[in-house]
C-alpha positions in Angstrom: -47.5 28.3 -92.6 -46.1 30.0 -89.5 -42.9 31.9 -88.4 -40.7 29.3 -90.1 -42.1 30.2 -93.5 -41.7 33.9 -92.9 -38.1 33.5 -91.8 -37.5 31.6 -95.1 -39.2 34.4 -97.0 -37.0 36.9 -95.2 -33.8 35.1 -96.2 -35.0 34.9 -99.8 -35.8 38.7 -99.8 -32.2 39.3 -98.5 -30.9 37.1 -101.4 -32.9 39.2 -103.9 -31.4 42.3 -102.5 -27.8 40.9 -102.7 -28.4 39.6 -106.2 -29.9 42.8 -107.3 -26.9 44.7 -105.9 -24.5 42.3 -107.6 -26.3 42.6 -110.9 -26.2 46.4 -110.7 -22.5 46.4 -110.0 -21.7 43.8 -112.7 -23.4 46.1 -115.2 -21.1 48.9 -114.1 -18.0 46.8 -114.4 -17.4 46.5 -110.6 -14.2 48.5 -110.8 -12.4 45.7 -112.7 -13.3 42.8 -110.3 -12.2 39.7 -112.2 -14.4 36.8 -113.0 -12.6 34.5 -110.5 -13.7 36.9 -107.7 -17.3 37.0 -109.0 -17.3 33.2 -109.0 -16.2 33.2 -105.4 -18.9 35.7 -104.6 -21.6 33.5 -106.2 -20.3 30.6 -104.1 -20.6 32.7 -101.0 -24.2 33.6 -101.9 -25.0 29.9 -102.3 -23.6 29.2 -98.8 -25.6 32.1 -97.4 -28.8 30.7 -99.1 -28.4 27.4 -97.3 -27.7 29.2 -94.0 -24.1 27.9 -94.0 -23.1 31.2 -92.5 -19.6 30.3 -91.3 -18.5 29.2 -94.8 -20.2 32.2 -96.4 -18.5 34.5 -93.9 -15.0 33.0 -94.7 -15.5 33.5 -98.4 -16.7 37.1 -98.1 -13.7 38.0 -95.8 -11.3 36.6 -98.4 -12.9 38.7 -101.1 -12.8 41.9 -99.0 -9.1 41.3 -98.2 -8.1 40.6 -101.9 -10.5 43.2 -103.4 -11.1 46.0 -100.9 -13.3 47.9 -103.4 -15.7 44.9 -104.0 -18.8 46.5 -102.6 -21.0 43.4 -103.0 -18.7 41.5 -100.7 -19.2 44.0 -97.9 -22.9 43.9 -98.5 -23.0 40.1 -98.5 -20.9 39.8 -95.3 -23.0 42.4 -93.6 -26.2 40.3 -94.5 -24.5 37.2 -93.1 -23.7 39.0 -89.9 -27.3 40.3 -89.6 -28.7 36.8 -89.9 -26.6 35.7 -87.1 -27.6 38.6 -84.9 -24.2 40.3 -85.2 -25.7 43.7 -85.8 -22.7 45.6 -84.5 -20.4 44.0 -87.0 -22.9 44.6 -89.8 -23.1 48.3 -88.9 -19.3 48.6 -89.1 -19.2 47.0 -92.6 -22.0 49.2 -94.0 -20.2 52.3 -92.7 -17.0 51.1 -94.3 -19.0 50.5 -97.5 -20.3 54.1 -97.4 -16.8 55.4 -97.1 -15.9 53.5 -100.2 -19.1 54.4 -102.1 -20.9 57.4 -100.5 -24.7 57.1 -100.9 -24.5 53.3 -101.5 -28.1 52.3 -102.0 -28.2 49.1 -99.8 -25.8 50.4 -97.2 -28.1 53.2 -96.4 -31.2 51.0 -96.6 -29.8 48.3 -94.3 -28.3 50.7 -91.8 -31.7 52.2 -91.4 -33.3 48.8 -91.0 -30.7 47.6 -88.4 -31.1 50.7 -86.3 -34.9 50.4 -86.6 -34.8 46.8 -85.4 -32.6 47.7 -82.4 -34.9 50.6 -81.5 -32.3 53.3 -82.1 -34.8 55.5 -83.8 -32.8 58.7 -84.3 -30.1 56.8 -86.2 -32.7 54.9 -88.2 -34.4 58.2 -89.2 -31.0 59.6 -90.2 -30.1 56.8 -92.6 -33.7 56.5 -93.9 -33.9 60.2 -94.7 -30.3 60.0 -96.3 -31.6 57.1 -98.4 -34.6 59.1 -99.6 -32.6 62.1 -100.7 -31.2 60.0 -103.6 -33.9 57.3 -103.9 -37.3 58.9 -103.4 -39.0 56.9 -106.1 -41.9 54.4 -106.2 -39.8 51.3 -105.9 -40.6 48.8 -103.1 -37.6 49.7 -101.0 -38.4 53.4 -101.1 -42.0 52.6 -100.1 -40.7 50.5 -97.2 -38.5 53.4 -96.0 -41.3 55.9 -96.1 -43.5 53.4 -94.2 -40.9 52.8 -91.6 -40.4 56.5 -91.1 -44.1 56.7 -90.5 -43.8 53.7 -88.1 -41.0 55.5 -86.2 -43.2 58.5 -85.7 -46.0 56.2 -84.5 -43.7 54.2 -82.3 -42.1 57.2 -80.6 -45.6 58.5 -79.6 -46.8 55.0 -78.5 -43.7 54.5 -76.3 -44.6 57.7 -74.5 -47.9 56.2 -73.5 -47.3 52.5 -72.8 -50.1 50.1 -71.8 -49.8 48.8 -68.2 -49.4 45.1 -69.1 -47.3 42.4 -67.4 -46.9 39.3 -69.6 -46.7 36.1 -67.6 -44.8 33.1 -69.1 -47.1 30.0 -69.0 -44.2 28.0 -67.4 -42.0 25.0 -68.2 -44.9 22.6 -68.6 -46.1 24.6 -71.7 -42.9 26.3 -72.9 -39.6 24.4 -73.5 -36.2 25.2 -75.0 -37.9 24.6 -78.4 -40.4 27.0 -79.9 -44.1 27.1 -78.9 -46.6 29.5 -80.5 -50.1 29.8 -81.9 -52.1 29.0 -78.7 -55.8 28.0 -79.0 -58.5 27.1 -76.6 -62.0 25.5 -76.6 -64.7 27.5 -74.9 -64.2 26.0 -71.4 -60.5 27.0 -71.6 -59.5 23.8 -69.7 -57.4 22.6 -72.6 -54.7 24.6 -74.4 -53.5 23.6 -77.9 -50.4 25.0 -79.4 -47.9 24.5 -82.2 -44.4 23.4 -81.4 -41.4 23.5 -83.8 -39.3 20.5 -82.7 -36.6 20.2 -85.3 -36.1 16.5 -84.4 -37.4 14.8 -87.6 -34.5 15.4 -89.8 -31.0 16.8 -89.0 -31.5 19.8 -91.3 -35.3 20.2 -91.2 -37.6 21.6 -88.6 -41.0 20.1 -88.1 -44.2 21.7 -86.7 -46.7 19.6 -84.7 -49.8 20.3 -82.6 -49.6 19.7 -78.8 -52.0 20.1 -76.0 -52.1 20.3 -72.2 -54.9 20.2 -69.5 -55.4 23.1 -67.0 -54.7 22.1 -63.4 -55.4 25.5 -61.9 -55.5 29.2 -63.0 -51.8 29.3 -63.3 -50.7 25.6 -63.7 -50.9 23.3 -66.6 -50.0 19.7 -67.2 -47.0 18.9 -69.4 -47.8 19.3 -73.1 -48.3 16.1 -75.2 -48.4 15.6 -78.9 -51.9 15.1 -80.4 -50.1 12.4 -82.4 -51.5 10.7 -85.5 -53.6 11.0 -87.5 -53.3 14.8 -87.0 -49.5 15.1 -86.7 -47.4 13.7 -89.5 -43.9 14.1 -90.9 -45.2 17.2 -92.6 -45.9 20.5 -90.9 -49.2 20.9 -88.9 -50.1 23.9 -86.8 -51.9 27.3 -86.9 -55.3 26.0 -86.0 -58.7 26.7 -84.3 -61.0 24.5 -82.2 -64.8 24.7 -82.2 -66.6 25.9 -79.0 -67.8 22.4 -78.1 -64.2 21.1 -78.5 -65.3 18.5 -81.1 -63.8 20.0 -84.3 -60.2 21.1 -85.0 -59.5 23.2 -88.1 -55.7 23.3 -88.7 -53.1 24.0 -91.3 -50.9 21.4 -93.0 -48.4 21.9 -95.7 -47.4 19.4 -98.4 -49.7 16.8 -96.9 -50.9 14.1 -99.3 -54.3 15.0 -100.6 -53.6 18.7 -100.4 -54.6 21.2 -103.1 -52.1 24.0 -102.6 -48.8 24.6 -100.8 -50.6 24.8 -97.4 -54.3 23.9 -96.9 -56.9 23.9 -94.1 -57.9 20.5 -92.8 -60.6 19.3 -90.4 -60.6 16.5 -87.8 -63.5 15.5 -85.6 -63.6 14.1 -82.1 -65.6 10.9 -82.4 -66.2 9.2 -79.0 -62.8 10.5 -77.7 -60.8 9.7 -80.8 -59.7 12.2 -83.5 -60.8 11.1 -87.0 -58.5 11.0 -90.0 -58.3 14.7 -91.1 -60.1 15.7 -94.3 -59.1 18.5 -96.6 -61.8 21.2 -96.7 -61.4 21.3 -100.5 -62.7 24.1 -102.7 -64.0 26.7 -102.1 -62.0 27.0 -98.9 -58.7 25.7 -100.3 -57.2 26.6 -103.6 -53.9 26.1 -105.5 -52.7 29.1 -103.5 -51.7 29.4 -99.8 -54.5 29.0 -97.2 -53.6 28.9 -93.5 -54.3 30.2 -89.9 -58.1 29.3 -89.6 -60.3 30.7 -86.9 -63.8 29.3 -86.4 -66.6 31.4 -84.9 -68.2 30.2 -81.8 -71.5 29.4 -83.6 -69.5 27.2 -86.1 -70.9 29.1 -89.1 -68.0 31.4 -90.1 -64.4 30.4 -90.9 -61.8 33.1 -91.0 -58.5 32.4 -92.6 -55.4 33.8 -94.3 -54.8 33.4 -98.0 -52.8 34.9 -100.9 -55.5 33.8 -103.4 -56.5 36.1 -106.3 -59.0 38.8 -105.5 -57.1 40.3 -102.5 -55.5 43.6 -102.0 -51.9 42.4 -102.0 -49.7 40.1 -100.0 -51.8 37.8 -97.8 -55.3 38.9 -96.9 -57.9 37.8 -94.4 -61.0 36.0 -95.8 -64.2 34.5 -94.3 -66.4 31.6 -95.5 -69.9 30.9 -94.4 -71.3 27.4 -93.7 -74.7 27.2 -95.5 -77.2 24.6 -96.2 -75.0 23.0 -98.9 -71.7 23.3 -97.0 -69.0 25.9 -97.2 -69.8 28.8 -99.5 -67.4 30.9 -101.6 -65.1 32.9 -99.3 -65.3 36.7 -99.2 -62.4 39.1 -98.6 -62.8 41.1 -95.4 -62.3 44.2 -97.5 -60.1 47.3 -97.6 -60.8 48.4 -94.0 -59.0 45.2 -92.8 -56.7 44.3 -95.7 -53.9 46.3 -97.3 -51.3 45.9 -100.0 -49.0 44.3 -97.4 -49.5 41.1 -95.4 -52.5 40.6 -93.0 -52.3 37.4 -91.0 -53.4 35.4 -87.9 -57.1 36.3 -87.7 -58.7 35.4 -84.3 -62.5 35.9 -84.1 -63.4 36.1 -80.4 -66.3 33.9 -79.2 -68.4 37.1 -78.9 -68.7 36.8 -82.7 -67.9 40.5 -83.4 -64.4 41.2 -82.2 -61.5 40.4 -84.5 -57.8 40.5 -83.6 -55.2 40.1 -86.4 -51.7 41.1 -87.4 -50.8 43.5 -90.2 -47.8 44.9 -91.9 -49.8 47.5 -93.9 -51.7 49.4 -91.2 -49.9 52.2 -89.4 -47.9 50.6 -86.6 -44.6 50.2 -84.8 -42.7 47.6 -86.7 -42.8 44.9 -89.3 -46.1 43.5 -88.2 -48.4 44.8 -85.4 -51.5 43.5 -83.7 -54.9 45.2 -84.3 -58.5 45.0 -83.2 -61.6 45.6 -85.2 -65.4 45.0 -84.8 -67.9 43.9 -87.4 -70.7 46.4 -87.7 -74.5 45.5 -88.1 -74.3 46.1 -91.8 -71.5 43.5 -92.2 -68.6 46.0 -92.7 -65.7 46.4 -90.4 -64.6 49.3 -88.2 -61.3 50.9 -88.9 -58.7 48.7 -87.1 -57.0 50.1 -83.9 -53.4 49.3 -83.1 -53.1 47.5 -79.7 -50.2 49.8 -78.8 -46.9 49.5 -77.0 -45.6 47.2 -75.4 -48.1 44.7 -76.9 -46.7 45.7 -80.2 -42.9 46.2 -80.8 -40.6 47.1 -83.7 -40.5 43.4 -84.6 -43.2 40.9 -85.7 -46.1 40.5 -83.4 -48.5 37.6 -84.1 -50.7 34.9 -82.6 -52.9 36.9 -80.2 -56.0 35.1 -78.9 -58.3 36.3 -76.1 -60.2 34.3 -73.5 -63.9 34.3 -73.0 -63.6 36.9 -70.2 -62.7 39.3 -73.0 -59.6 40.5 -71.3 -57.1 37.6 -70.8 -54.9 37.6 -73.9 -52.4 34.9 -75.0 -49.6 35.4 -77.5 -46.2 34.1 -78.4 -42.9 36.0 -78.4 -39.2 35.6 -78.1 -38.6 39.1 -77.0 -39.0 38.7 -73.2 -36.1 37.9 -70.8 -37.8 35.1 -68.9 -38.2 32.8 -71.9 -37.8 29.1 -71.6 -36.0 29.3 -74.9 -37.1 30.3 -78.5 -40.7 31.4 -78.9 -42.8 31.0 -75.7 -46.4 31.6 -74.9 -47.4 34.3 -72.5 -50.6 35.7 -71.1 -51.6 39.2 -70.0 -54.6 41.4 -69.3 -55.7 43.6 -72.2 -56.4 47.3 -71.6 -60.1 48.0 -71.3 -60.4 49.7 -74.7 -58.9 46.7 -76.4 -61.1 44.0 -74.7 -63.7 41.9 -76.3 -67.2 41.2 -74.8 -67.4 38.8 -71.9 -68.7 35.4 -73.0 -70.0 32.6 -70.8 -71.1 29.1 -71.9 -73.6 26.4 -71.1 -72.6 22.8 -70.8 -75.6 20.4 -71.1 -76.0 16.7 -70.3 -78.9 15.2 -72.3 -80.5 12.1 -70.9 -83.6 9.9 -71.2 -86.0 11.0 -68.5 -86.8 7.5 -67.4 -83.6 5.5 -68.0 -81.1 8.4 -67.4 -79.0 7.1 -70.2 -77.2 9.7 -72.4 -79.0 10.8 -75.6 -77.6 12.3 -78.8 -79.7 15.3 -79.7 -79.8 18.4 -81.9 -79.2 21.7 -80.1 -80.2 25.1 -81.3 -79.2 28.4 -79.6 -81.2 31.3 -80.9 -80.2 34.9 -80.0 -83.2 37.1 -79.4 -81.6 40.0 -81.2 -82.4 38.2 -84.5 -78.7 37.3 -85.2 -77.8 33.9 -86.6 -78.6 30.9 -84.4 -76.0 28.3 -83.4 -76.5 24.7 -84.2 -74.6 21.9 -82.5 -75.1 18.3 -81.3 -75.1 16.5 -78.0 -72.7 13.5 -78.3 -74.4 10.2 -78.9 -72.0 8.6 -76.4 -72.1 11.1 -73.6 -75.1 13.3 -74.3 -72.8 16.4 -73.7 -73.0 19.6 -75.7 -71.4 23.1 -75.2 -72.6 26.5 -76.5 -71.2 30.0 -76.1 -73.3 32.8 -74.5 -72.3 36.4 -75.1 -72.8 38.6 -72.0 -75.2 41.2 -73.5 -77.6 38.9 -75.4 -80.8 37.0 -74.4 -81.0 33.4 -75.8 -83.5 30.7 -76.4 -82.1 27.2 -76.3 -84.0 24.1 -77.6 -82.9 20.5 -77.5 -84.5 18.1 -80.0 -84.5 14.4 -80.6 -86.9 12.3 -82.8 -89.4 10.3 -80.6 -89.0 12.8 -77.7 -90.6 16.0 -76.6 -88.3 19.0 -77.2 -86.8 20.9 -74.2 -86.3 24.7 -74.0 -84.2 27.0 -71.8 -84.0 30.8 -71.5 -80.7 32.7 -70.8 -81.1 36.4 -69.8 -77.3 37.0 -70.1 -77.4 40.8 -69.4 -78.8 40.1 -66.0 -76.5 37.3 -65.1 -74.2 38.5 -62.4 -71.6 35.6 -62.5 -69.1 34.2 -64.9 -69.7 30.7 -63.6 -70.7 28.5 -66.6 -74.2 27.0 -66.7 -74.5 23.3 -66.1 -77.8 21.8 -67.5 -79.1 18.3 -66.8 -81.8 17.9 -69.4 -84.1 14.9 -69.2 -86.0 14.4 -72.4 -89.4 12.8 -72.2 -90.7 10.4 -74.8 -93.8 11.4 -76.7 -96.3 9.7 -74.5 -99.7 10.6 -73.1 -99.5 12.6 -69.9 -96.0 14.0 -70.5 -95.7 17.8 -70.4 -93.0 20.4 -70.8 -92.7 24.1 -69.9 -92.3 26.5 -72.8 -89.6 28.7 -71.3 -89.4 31.1 -74.2 -93.0 32.2 -74.3 -93.2 35.8 -73.1 -95.9 38.3 -72.2 -95.9 41.8 -70.7 -96.9 42.0 -67.1 -100.7 41.4 -66.7 -101.2 41.1 -70.5 -101.7 38.2 -72.9 -100.4 39.5 -76.2 -97.4 37.4 -77.3 -94.1 39.3 -77.4 -92.0 39.1 -80.6 -89.3 37.2 -78.6 -91.7 34.3 -78.3 -91.5 33.5 -82.0 -88.7 31.0 -82.0 -90.4 28.9 -79.3 -93.7 29.1 -81.1 -92.1 28.0 -84.3 -90.5 25.1 -82.5 -93.8 24.0 -81.1 -95.3 24.3 -84.6 -92.6 22.2 -86.1 -93.0 19.6 -83.4 -96.7 19.3 -84.2 -96.0 19.0 -88.0 -93.4 16.3 -87.4 -95.7 14.4 -85.1 -98.9 14.6 -87.0 -101.1 12.4 -84.7 -100.2 14.1 -81.5 -102.9 16.1 -79.7 -101.9 18.6 -77.0 -103.3 20.8 -74.3 -101.8 24.3 -74.0 -102.0 25.5 -70.4 -101.4 28.9 -68.8 -100.3 29.5 -65.2 -99.6 32.5 -63.0 -98.1 33.4 -59.7 -100.4 34.3 -56.7 -100.1 38.1 -57.1 -103.6 39.5 -57.7 -107.0 37.9 -57.3 -107.5 34.2 -58.2 -110.3 34.9 -60.6 -108.2 37.5 -62.4 -105.3 35.2 -62.6 -107.5 32.4 -64.0 -108.8 34.6 -66.8 -105.3 35.9 -67.6 -103.8 32.4 -67.7 -106.6 31.2 -70.0 -106.1 34.2 -72.4 -102.4 33.5 -72.5 -102.9 29.9 -73.4 -105.5 30.9 -76.0 -102.9 33.3 -77.6 -100.6 30.3 -78.2 -103.5 28.2 -79.5 -104.5 31.0 -81.9 -100.9 31.3 -83.2 -100.8 27.6 -84.0 -104.3 27.7 -85.7 -103.2 30.6 -87.8 -100.2 28.6 -88.9 -102.4 25.8 -90.1 -102.5 23.3 -87.3 -105.9 21.5 -87.2 -108.0 22.8 -84.3 -109.0 19.3 -83.5 -105.5 18.6 -82.3 -105.4 21.5 -79.8 -107.1 22.5 -76.6 -106.2 25.3 -74.2 -106.9 25.9 -70.5 -106.0 28.4 -67.8 -105.1 27.2 -64.3 -104.4 30.6 -62.8 -102.3 30.2 -59.6 -103.7 26.8 -58.6 -100.7 24.7 -59.8 -97.5 26.3 -58.5 -94.2 24.5 -59.2 -92.1 26.8 -56.9 -92.6 28.9 -53.8 -94.4 32.2 -54.4 -92.5 33.8 -51.6 -89.6 34.9 -53.8 -89.2 36.8 -57.1 -87.5 33.7 -58.6 -90.2 31.4 -57.5 -93.0 33.6 -58.8 -91.2 33.9 -62.1 -91.0 30.1 -62.3 -94.8 29.8 -61.6 -95.6 32.3 -64.4 -95.4 29.8 -67.3 -96.9 28.2 -70.4 -96.9 24.5 -70.8 -98.1 21.9 -73.2 -99.1 18.3 -72.5 -99.7 15.3 -74.7 -103.3 14.3 -74.3 -103.7 11.8 -77.2 
């Protein structure tokens, strides 16, 4: 599911290498090594497999002392040293092995790897090139060596031009002497969620659970607390994403009862302050294969995730599923621009909806796994990914990058920095400008009954005026609260709907909003009663004209739907202007604008007997005409219930 699985996979890969080496040398007779020695070697391998390194080390040393030509024993002991971080000892053993058996396949291969991991690039190049002189085939190890030589070339150039970043540890309230990783935030960024590997459940097992903390200030957080049951169990939970409104958590759990594959994606909902029992997303999201690392888009319509299911390009790939009218649709692979024959993991779709960050072993980079950025294009394809560069990326594994709604504050987990609290810690830093996402704001609304002021549950629709997909969400039945993300360069129409009430609309001209301060809306819905009226805030005309602009369509359709759903209601459509220009001119202009809305509804099939229209010119201002903002407020179209 997370780093623990990858470390296990690394150990298994090492075992495959050792076993392959052993098998190769058995076939050649191993210079007369007796069966008793081979049995001891097999026992040492078993100890190694179960990470009992002290016992494995002792057995390998006995073998080397008794049988100084036993090459597998040198290789096995060197692997044991590597897994304990004793690289200097491992290097010495491999060099001895090369003296015994010049050109030894795995000695050359592993020496190159060790020097690569320790950033001694000249030595890594020497041994990798030495390896390829005798082993320049199409096997996996040869491919890895060629790729790492390419990585070395990339890394040397990247290190000459490092990004000016200064990672800041999130401090002892977030990070502990255990391992914390996979940070996630809801849109307001007042709560951080993370995965912690605690290792306390069983003496020989490590368990992953989800924790959270509240923001006290820009740099201070409360002490992390477990989300507890029903989300956390004795199985592993982590690698997750939270919806923009904070009400839905998509997370990964492995070996959980009710699962389909090894690891599945699960969903829990916040119902009146309590997280519900998680439900498995089932097919088509989950399969008998491995699904993990979900990332939900800010509009709640797209779920990105990692899977090794059939139909990919090799290893683990990134996939996306769309939520349609009948639920989650069949996932699609992000394609060859994103995915390679190696592993792609940890997708994070920014709340701007177009910027994707992910890790990859297959794209050209510095080390085993680097972080990349890509953007979805209007035709639905992806730009060629760009490496985030050094020192964001290193020669090791770099994962877990998420980016705040300002588009520049990044969070990631690493164990490579000196000021760690212990193990993997979570850090933040500012992204270089060319690697930033778009700035995103959000609106938080409080829906109430206009008379009683009691909270109302309601349907909320946010429609981008660039014709991209609308966002649908709900105001809570208990609190009346909803949250929606607003990308900085888009204009939006917002409508709030509840049966038995008149709908409410808002307009957000985000390109002209100068502040990052979130919008707070107190929305009082009026019941459908004679005399009640609302302003249609998303009806637009050019200056001094009465032709409806195309951006008015979503609001007009909302009014049309309201009239269809409330078939006995009769309304008056009224036009109003500011006081610029003559009163008679303003009266005529306002009447023509009201008539344009009337005509649209008639052409849609609304009975003319249910509609009237009237212009009031500048006679009914609702704001001062002495300012631009006031005059803009007075230029409006309303409708009122008349029967």
